C-alpha positions as CSV (number, residue, x, y, z in Angstrom):
1,M,18.6,-9.8,10.1
2,N,17.7,-6.3,10.9
3,T,17.4,-3.9,8.0
4,Q,16.5,0.0,8.4
5,P,16.3,2.6,5.8
6,G,19.9,3.7,4.7
7,N,21.4,0.4,5.7
8,A,23.3,-1.6,3.1
9,S,20.8,-3.7,1.1
10,V,20.9,-6.9,-0.9
11,Q,20.7,-6.1,-4.6
12,I,19.9,-8.4,-7.5
13,S,19.9,-7.8,-11.2
14,A,16.6,-6.9,-12.5
15,R,15.5,-9.0,-15.8
16,P,12.9,-8.0,-18.2
17,G,9.6,-9.4,-16.8
18,D,11.2,-9.9,-13.0
19,C,8.7,-9.0,-10.5
20,G,9.2,-8.9,-6.7
21,V,5.8,-9.4,-4.9
22,V,5.1,-7.4,-1.6
23,V,2.3,-8.8,0.6
24,F,1.3,-6.6,3.5
25,T,-0.6,-8.3,6.4
26,R,-1.8,-7.6,9.8
27,N,-3.4,-10.6,11.2
28,E,-5.6,-11.2,8.1
29,D,-6.9,-14.6,7.5
30,G,-5.9,-16.4,4.3
31,L,-2.2,-15.3,3.9
32,A,-1.3,-18.9,2.7
33,E,-4.3,-18.7,0.2
34,C,-3.2,-15.2,-1.0
35,I,0.5,-16.5,-1.8
36,E,-1.1,-19.6,-3.5
37,S,-3.2,-17.3,-5.7
38,I,0.0,-15.1,-6.4
39,L,1.9,-18.1,-7.5
40,G,-1.1,-19.2,-9.6
41,S,-1.2,-15.8,-11.4
42,E,2.2,-14.8,-12.1
43,G,3.1,-16.6,-15.4
44,G,6.7,-17.3,-14.4
45,L,7.4,-13.6,-13.9
46,I,8.0,-13.7,-10.0
47,S,11.6,-14.1,-8.6
48,R,10.6,-13.2,-4.9
49,I,7.7,-12.8,-2.5
50,Y,8.1,-10.5,0.5
51,V,5.7,-11.0,3.2
52,I,5.6,-8.0,5.6
53,V,3.8,-8.9,8.9
54,N,3.3,-5.6,10.8
55,G,1.4,-5.1,14.2
56,S,0.6,-8.7,14.5
57,S,0.2,-11.3,17.2
58,G,3.0,-13.6,18.0
59,S,1.2,-16.8,16.7
60,F,0.1,-15.1,13.4
61,V,4.0,-14.3,12.9
62,R,5.0,-17.9,13.7
63,E,2.4,-19.0,11.2
64,A,3.8,-16.6,8.8
65,H,7.2,-17.9,9.5
66,L,6.2,-21.5,8.8
67,L,5.1,-20.6,5.3
68,K,9.0,-20.2,4.4
69,T,9.4,-24.0,4.7
70,R,6.3,-24.6,2.4
71,Y,7.5,-22.1,-0.3
72,G,11.1,-22.1,-0.1
73,G,13.6,-19.6,-1.3
74,V,11.1,-17.5,-3.4
75,L,9.5,-16.3,0.1
76,R,11.1,-13.9,2.6
77,V,9.1,-12.9,5.6
78,F,9.5,-9.8,7.7
79,E,8.1,-8.5,10.8
80,I,7.6,-5.1,12.2
81,K,6.0,-4.4,15.5
82,L,4.1,-1.4,14.6
83,G,0.7,-1.9,12.6
84,D,1.3,0.7,9.9
85,K,1.0,0.0,6.2
86,S,2.8,3.1,5.4
87,H,5.6,2.5,7.4
88,A,5.8,-1.1,6.2
89,W,5.9,0.4,2.7
90,N,8.9,2.6,3.5
91,Q,10.7,-0.4,5.0
92,Y,10.3,-2.4,1.8
93,V,11.4,0.4,-0.4
94,Y,14.2,1.7,1.7
95,G,15.1,-1.5,3.8
96,V,14.5,-4.6,2.0
97,H,15.7,-2.9,-1.1
98,E,16.0,-5.9,-3.6
99,D,16.1,-4.6,-7.4
100,H,13.2,-5.6,-9.7
101,A,12.1,-4.6,-13.1
102,F,8.5,-4.4,-11.6
103,H,7.3,-4.3,-7.9
104,V,3.8,-5.9,-7.2
105,F,1.8,-4.7,-4.1
106,V,-0.9,-7.1,-2.8
107,D,-3.1,-7.0,0.4
108,A,-2.9,-10.5,2.2
109,Y,-6.7,-10.6,2.4
110,V,-7.1,-11.0,-1.2
111,R,-7.0,-13.9,-3.7
112,V,-5.4,-12.6,-7.0
113,K,-7.2,-13.9,-10.2
114,P,-5.3,-16.0,-12.6
115,N,-3.2,-13.9,-15.0
116,A,-3.8,-10.7,-13.0
117,I,-0.2,-9.9,-12.4
118,A,0.9,-10.8,-16.0
119,L,-1.8,-8.5,-17.3
120,L,-0.5,-5.5,-15.0
121,V,3.1,-6.2,-16.1
122,E,2.0,-6.6,-19.9
123,A,0.2,-3.0,-19.7
124,L,3.5,-1.5,-18.4
125,Q,5.6,-3.3,-21.0
126,R,3.0,-1.9,-23.7
127,N,3.2,1.6,-22.5
128,A,6.7,2.8,-21.7
129,R,5.4,6.3,-20.4
130,A,3.3,4.5,-17.7
131,V,5.0,4.2,-14.2
132,A,2.4,2.1,-12.6
133,A,-0.4,-0.2,-13.3
134,T,-3.4,-1.0,-11.1
135,G,-6.1,-3.7,-11.0
136,V,-9.9,-3.1,-10.2
137,P,-12.3,-4.7,-7.9
138,S,-14.8,-7.2,-9.3
139,V,-16.5,-8.0,-6.2
140,G,-18.3,-6.0,-3.6
141,R,-21.0,-3.7,-3.4
142,Q,-18.9,-0.5,-4.7
143,A,-17.0,-2.6,-6.9
144,A,-18.5,-1.4,-10.5
145,A,-18.7,2.2,-9.2
146,L,-15.1,2.4,-8.0
147,A,-13.8,0.7,-11.1
148,A,-15.5,3.4,-13.3
149,E,-14.3,6.1,-11.0
150,M,-10.8,4.8,-11.4
151,N,-11.2,4.4,-15.3
152,L,-12.3,8.1,-15.3
153,R,-9.9,10.0,-12.9
154,G,-7.2,7.6,-12.5
155,G,-5.5,6.3,-9.2
156,L,-4.1,3.1,-7.6
157,H,-6.3,0.3,-5.7
158,G,-4.2,-0.7,-2.7
159,S,-5.3,-4.5,-3.0
160,L,-3.5,-5.0,-6.3
161,H,-1.0,-2.6,-8.1
162,V,2.5,-2.6,-9.8
163,L,5.0,0.2,-9.6
164,R,7.8,0.1,-12.6
165,G,11.3,-0.6,-11.0
166,S,12.8,2.5,-12.2
167,F,10.0,4.6,-10.7
168,V,10.8,3.1,-7.3
169,E,14.4,3.9,-7.7
170,R,13.5,7.5,-8.5
171,I,11.5,7.6,-5.3
172,R,14.5,6.2,-3.2
173,A,16.7,8.7,-5.0
174,A,14.4,11.6,-4.1
175,G,14.2,10.4,-0.5
176,I,10.4,10.2,-0.5
177,R,8.7,8.4,2.2
178,L,5.2,8.0,3.4
179,P,4.4,9.5,6.7
180,T,4.1,7.0,9.4
181,G,0.6,7.1,10.3
182,L,-0.9,7.6,7.0
183,Y,-4.1,5.8,6.2
184,R,-4.4,7.1,2.7
185,G,-0.9,5.9,1.7
186,D,-2.1,4.1,-1.5
187,G,-3.7,7.4,-2.6
188,L,-0.5,9.2,-2.1
189,I,1.5,6.8,-4.3
190,G,-1.3,7.3,-7.0
191,S,-0.6,11.0,-6.6
192,M,3.0,10.5,-6.9
193,A,2.6,8.4,-10.1
194,M,0.4,10.8,-11.9
195,H,2.5,13.9,-10.9
196,D,5.6,11.9,-11.8
197,L,6.9,12.7,-8.3
198,A,7.0,16.7,-9.4
199,P,3.7,18.2,-8.3
200,L,4.9,21.8,-8.6
201,E,6.2,21.2,-12.0
202,T,4.1,18.3,-13.6
203,S,0.5,18.6,-14.2
204,F,-1.7,15.8,-13.0
205,D,-1.8,13.1,-15.6
206,K,-3.9,10.1,-15.0
207,T,-2.3,8.2,-18.2
208,L,0.9,7.7,-16.2
209,I,-1.0,4.7,-14.4
210,E,-2.7,1.9,-16.6
211,V,-5.9,0.9,-15.3
212,V,-6.2,-2.8,-16.1
213,H,-9.9,-4.0,-15.8
214,G,-9.0,-7.5,-16.3
215,A,-6.6,-7.6,-13.4
216,T,-8.7,-8.4,-10.3
217,W,-9.1,-10.4,-7.3
218,D,-11.6,-12.2,-4.8
219,F,-12.1,-11.7,-1.1
220,D,-14.3,-12.8,1.5
221,P,-16.8,-9.8,2.3
222,L,-17.5,-8.9,5.7
223,S,-20.6,-10.6,7.3
224,P,-23.2,-8.5,9.2
225,F,-23.7,-11.6,11.2
226,N,-20.1,-12.0,12.5
227,L,-19.0,-9.7,15.5
228,A,-15.5,-9.7,14.4
229,D,-16.4,-8.7,11.1
230,M,-18.5,-5.7,12.2
231,K,-15.7,-4.6,14.5
232,R,-13.4,-4.6,11.5
233,H,-16.1,-2.5,9.7
234,W,-16.3,-0.2,12.5
235,R,-12.7,0.5,12.5
236,R,-12.7,1.0,8.6
237,R,-15.4,3.7,8.9
238,I,-13.2,5.6,11.4
239,R,-10.2,5.1,9.4
240,Q,-11.9,6.3,6.2
241,A,-13.2,9.4,8.0
242,R,-9.5,10.0,9.3
243,G,-8.7,9.9,5.5
244,R,-10.9,12.8,4.8
245,Y,-8.5,14.8,7.1
246,E,-5.5,13.3,5.6
247,N,-6.4,14.4,2.0
248,A,-7.1,17.7,2.8
249,Y,-3.7,17.9,4.9
250,L,-1.7,16.5,2.0
251,K,-2.9,18.9,-0.6
252,T,-1.7,21.8,1.5
253,R,1.7,20.4,1.6
254,I,2.1,18.6,-1.6
255,Y,1.2,21.6,-3.7
256,T,3.4,24.1,-1.7
257,G,6.6,21.9,-0.9
258,G,6.3,18.8,-2.8
259,Y,6.3,15.2,-1.6
260,T,9.7,15.7,0.1
261,S,8.2,18.1,2.5
262,L,5.9,15.6,4.1
263,P,6.5,14.8,7.7
264,M,8.1,11.6,8.9
265,H,5.2,11.1,11.3
266,L,1.9,12.4,10.3
267,D,-0.3,12.5,13.5
268,E,1.4,15.7,15.3
269,A,1.1,17.7,11.9
270,L,-2.5,16.3,11.2
271,L,-3.7,17.3,14.8
272,E,-2.6,20.9,14.3
273,F,-4.1,21.0,10.8
274,T,-7.5,19.9,12.1
275,R,-7.5,22.5,14.8
276,N,-6.9,25.3,12.2
277,T,-8.6,24.0,9.2
278,P,-12.4,23.0,8.8
279,V,-12.9,20.1,6.9
280,K,-16.7,19.7,6.1
281,A,-18.4,16.3,6.4
282,R,-20.7,15.4,3.4
283,S,-23.2,13.9,5.7
284,A,-24.2,13.4,9.3
285,D,-23.1,10.0,9.5
286,E,-19.7,10.8,8.0
287,A,-19.3,13.8,10.5
288,F,-19.9,11.4,13.5
289,F,-17.1,9.2,12.2
290,M,-14.9,12.3,11.6
291,W,-15.2,13.2,15.1
292,L,-14.1,9.8,16.3
293,A,-11.2,9.7,14.0
294,R,-10.1,13.2,15.2
295,R,-10.3,11.8,18.9
296,E,-7.9,9.3,18.0
297,I,-5.1,11.3,16.4
298,N,-2.2,10.8,18.7
299,P,1.0,12.7,18.1
300,A,3.1,10.4,20.4
301,V,6.1,9.0,18.1
302,P,6.5,5.2,17.9
303,S,9.5,3.8,19.6
304,D,12.6,3.1,17.5
305,E,12.0,-0.8,18.4
306,A,8.3,-0.7,17.1
307,L,9.6,0.9,14.0
308,Q,12.3,-1.8,13.1
309,I,12.0,-4.4,10.5
310,H,13.3,-8.1,11.1
311,E,13.6,-10.9,8.7
312,I,12.3,-13.9,10.5
């Protein structure tokens, strides 16, 4: 099966409490454990789990496909050649397009805590105004500070959050997409939620996202004694530095043209922005990684084959 944005899509009737769970993965260890934790957390709410494998090796794709045998009809598995979470999100919203009352988004490296998904859904059922609900981290050196920051300022955490189905329908109706290449995709989705998709007309309102402190997850932290983990940490530092450029660029576009003004592919516009607009680093360490991040901005557009989504 090959589905593209704009193609005919499978439709199912949403039920109160009906959840579709989307798991994004790119060669992460622990995919099976992640799915097991979702099923253990869902409290009878889940009607479908979608695993979207992007930019992964052939052996990992085959492993993901084998999970369908284990979990049966509740699981659908998709592959995208391009390793890009923002593009994978677009493909889910516009390509897979099954309707649910709630859409749950999970990163594959986490193990969702029992009742976490139910707590997020209950928060949205209590608050009809909110369009999203987010979990908060409970492990890691920065977990407490990040949870406090989210409570103060709002926002979504990419590892576990829920969007109301009607909000996703409004995103589709407006034709809003995350730019391919965007690292800060979860931050942009949070912005869309807190501006209710209308940044030129609607003031920033953090109460449109429910921050649920009981909804959390576990994960295996990176080890300083593991070479592969240290490579991941290095890449993460570069992506975080790129995010500083992205945030500055997005503000210039969102607050002048709205979310539909964002480019389909980010890097060409981002490169032009960095050439003409200074973004000040907050430390010498960050300045170094921002320099590395700028060197990696690549305006080449991915091939059509790399962008396609296939059900496997």
